[in-house]
C-alpha positions as CSV (number, residue, x, y, z in Angstrom):
1,X,-114.5,17.3,-85.6
2,X,-111.5,19.1,-84.3
3,X,-108.7,17.3,-82.5
4,X,-108.2,18.4,-78.9
5,X,-104.8,18.3,-77.3
6,X,-104.9,16.8,-73.8
7,X,-103.5,19.5,-71.5
8,X,-102.9,16.8,-68.8
9,X,-99.6,15.7,-70.3
10,X,-97.6,13.1,-68.3
11,X,-95.2,14.7,-66.0
12,X,-91.5,14.4,-66.8
13,X,-90.2,11.1,-65.5
14,X,-87.5,11.9,-62.9
15,X,-84.2,10.3,-63.4
16,X,-84.1,7.1,-61.4
17,X,-81.7,7.5,-58.5
18,X,-81.1,3.7,-58.7
19,X,-80.3,4.0,-62.4
20,X,-77.9,6.9,-61.7
21,X,-76.2,5.0,-58.9
22,X,-75.8,1.9,-61.1
23,X,-74.4,4.1,-63.9
24,X,-71.9,5.8,-61.5
25,X,-70.8,2.3,-60.2
26,X,-70.2,1.1,-63.8
27,X,-68.3,4.3,-64.7
28,X,-66.2,3.9,-61.5
29,X,-65.3,0.3,-62.4
30,X,-64.4,1.5,-65.9
31,X,-62.2,4.3,-64.6
32,X,-60.2,1.8,-62.5
33,X,-60.0,-0.7,-65.4
34,X,-58.6,2.1,-67.6
35,X,-56.2,3.2,-65.0
36,X,-54.9,-0.4,-64.6
37,X,-53.7,-0.2,-68.2
38,X,-51.1,2.4,-67.2
39,X,-48.4,-0.1,-66.0
40,X,-44.7,0.5,-65.4
41,X,-42.9,-2.7,-64.4
42,X,-40.0,-2.4,-61.9
43,X,-37.1,-4.9,-62.3
44,X,-36.7,-5.5,-58.5
45,X,-40.3,-6.3,-57.6
46,X,-43.2,-8.4,-59.0
47,X,-45.5,-5.4,-58.4
48,X,-45.7,-2.8,-61.2
49,X,-46.5,0.9,-60.7
50,X,-50.0,1.6,-62.0
51,X,-52.7,4.3,-61.7
52,X,-55.2,1.8,-60.2
53,X,-54.7,3.0,-56.6
54,X,-55.2,6.6,-57.6
55,X,-58.4,5.7,-59.4
56,X,-59.6,3.5,-56.5
57,X,-59.2,6.4,-54.0
58,X,-60.8,8.9,-56.3
59,X,-63.7,6.7,-57.2
60,X,-64.3,5.9,-53.5
61,X,-64.1,9.6,-52.6
62,X,-66.4,10.7,-55.3
63,X,-69.0,7.9,-55.1
64,X,-69.1,7.5,-51.3
65,X,-68.5,4.4,-49.3
66,X,-71.3,2.1,-50.5
67,X,-71.1,3.0,-54.2
68,X,-67.3,3.1,-54.1
69,X,-67.2,-0.4,-52.6
70,X,-69.7,-1.6,-55.2
71,X,-67.7,-0.1,-58.1
72,X,-64.6,-2.0,-56.9
73,X,-66.4,-5.2,-56.3
74,X,-67.8,-4.8,-59.9
75,X,-64.3,-4.2,-61.2
76,X,-63.0,-7.4,-59.5
77,X,-66.0,-9.4,-60.8
78,X,-65.3,-8.2,-64.3
79,X,-61.7,-9.4,-64.0
80,X,-62.6,-12.7,-62.5
81,X,-65.2,-13.2,-65.3
82,X,-62.4,-12.9,-67.9
83,X,-62.4,-9.3,-69.0
84,X,-58.9,-7.9,-69.3
85,X,-59.3,-5.2,-66.7
86,X,-56.4,-5.9,-64.4
87,X,-52.9,-4.3,-64.8
88,X,-51.6,-4.8,-68.3
89,X,-54.8,-6.6,-69.5
90,X,-54.7,-9.3,-66.9
91,X,-57.8,-11.3,-66.0
92,X,-59.0,-14.3,-64.2
93,X,-59.2,-15.7,-60.6
94,X,-55.5,-16.7,-60.8
95,X,-54.6,-13.0,-61.0
96,X,-56.1,-12.6,-57.5
97,X,-53.9,-15.4,-56.2
98,X,-50.7,-13.9,-57.6
99,X,-48.3,-11.3,-56.3
100,X,-50.6,-8.4,-57.0
101,X,-53.8,-10.1,-55.7
102,X,-53.6,-8.6,-52.3
103,X,-53.7,-5.1,-53.7
104,X,-56.7,-5.9,-55.8
105,X,-58.6,-7.6,-53.0
106,X,-57.9,-4.5,-50.8
107,X,-59.4,-2.1,-53.4
108,X,-63.1,-2.3,-52.3
109,X,-62.2,-1.7,-48.7
110,X,-59.9,1.2,-49.6
111,X,-62.7,2.8,-51.7
112,X,-65.1,2.4,-48.8
113,X,-62.6,4.0,-46.4
114,X,-61.8,6.9,-48.8
115,X,-65.5,7.4,-49.5
116,X,-66.6,7.3,-45.8
117,X,-64.2,10.1,-44.9
118,X,-64.5,12.2,-48.1
119,X,-68.3,12.2,-47.7
120,X,-67.9,14.4,-44.7
121,X,-66.6,17.2,-46.9
122,X,-63.4,19.2,-47.1
123,X,-59.9,18.7,-48.4
124,X,-58.5,17.5,-45.0
125,X,-61.1,14.7,-44.7
126,X,-60.6,13.7,-48.4
127,X,-56.8,13.7,-47.8
128,X,-57.2,11.6,-44.6
129,X,-59.6,9.2,-46.4
130,X,-57.2,8.8,-49.3
131,X,-54.2,8.2,-47.0
132,X,-56.1,5.6,-44.9
133,X,-57.3,4.0,-48.2
134,X,-53.8,3.8,-49.5
135,X,-52.6,2.2,-46.2
136,X,-55.3,-0.4,-46.7
137,X,-54.0,-1.1,-50.3
138,X,-50.4,-1.4,-49.1
139,X,-51.4,-3.7,-46.2
140,X,-53.4,-6.0,-48.6
141,X,-50.5,-6.1,-51.0
142,X,-47.8,-6.8,-48.4
143,X,-50.0,-9.4,-46.8
144,X,-50.4,-11.3,-50.1
145,X,-46.7,-11.1,-50.9
146,X,-45.9,-12.4,-47.4
147,X,-48.2,-15.3,-47.8
148,X,-46.6,-16.2,-51.2
149,X,-42.9,-15.9,-50.1
150,X,-43.2,-16.5,-46.3
151,X,-41.2,-13.4,-45.3
152,X,-43.1,-10.3,-44.1
153,X,-40.0,-8.1,-44.1
154,X,-39.2,-9.0,-47.7
155,X,-42.8,-8.5,-48.6
156,X,-42.7,-5.0,-47.1
157,X,-39.4,-4.2,-48.9
158,X,-40.8,-5.4,-52.3
159,X,-44.5,-4.4,-52.0
160,X,-44.5,-1.2,-50.1
161,X,-41.2,0.7,-49.6
162,X,-40.5,1.3,-53.4
163,X,-44.0,2.7,-53.8
164,X,-44.2,5.1,-50.8
165,X,-43.1,8.3,-52.5
166,X,-45.4,7.9,-55.5
167,X,-48.2,6.7,-53.2
168,X,-48.1,9.9,-51.2
169,X,-48.3,11.9,-54.4
170,X,-51.3,9.8,-55.5
171,X,-53.0,10.4,-52.1
172,X,-52.6,14.2,-52.5
173,X,-53.8,14.1,-56.1
174,X,-56.8,11.9,-55.2
175,X,-57.9,14.3,-52.4
176,X,-57.5,17.3,-54.8
177,X,-59.6,15.5,-57.5
178,X,-62.3,14.5,-55.0
179,X,-62.6,18.0,-53.6
180,X,-62.4,19.6,-57.1
181,X,-64.9,17.3,-58.8
182,X,-67.4,16.7,-56.0
183,X,-69.0,20.2,-56.2
184,X,-69.4,19.9,-59.9
185,X,-71.1,16.5,-59.6
186,X,-73.5,17.9,-57.0
187,X,-74.8,20.4,-59.5
188,X,-75.6,17.7,-62.1
189,X,-79.4,17.2,-62.7
């Protein structure tokens, strides 16, 4: 008796779009966690310079509003759960209540904003999305500092003004990364 090969082989199983989306969200959270480890303390403010905001804007721009938001909520949940994903290896709920908590809490909204505008395509929209996302981050940070010290003007001086030049550079870089990487991601199977 000869063995017959069934010519009706199972079709290739397509990659799950849900699985791909979950993977992208996890990678986005990881990128922000890694960027948080690049930390430069400044002697005149409790807020360090990090690469988190650049990562937030880029992740939001690349993943789009919903997945970008989900990646940053995942990032915050990992930090609250005790993983050392915040700046300099910080973690825990108390981190969100401290001087940098307002920036962290603004990250999901900033990613959503950056993603919503970048999804419409083009460098100008990616740039506008990154700029508005950065404004959200600065507003969250200044608001938290003002709550902690009771002085909005001082919070703005400590939590926004020193970071404006580098924030503008990060906005431009995020827009360039989004417009440079997006077409390559679109070609992936």
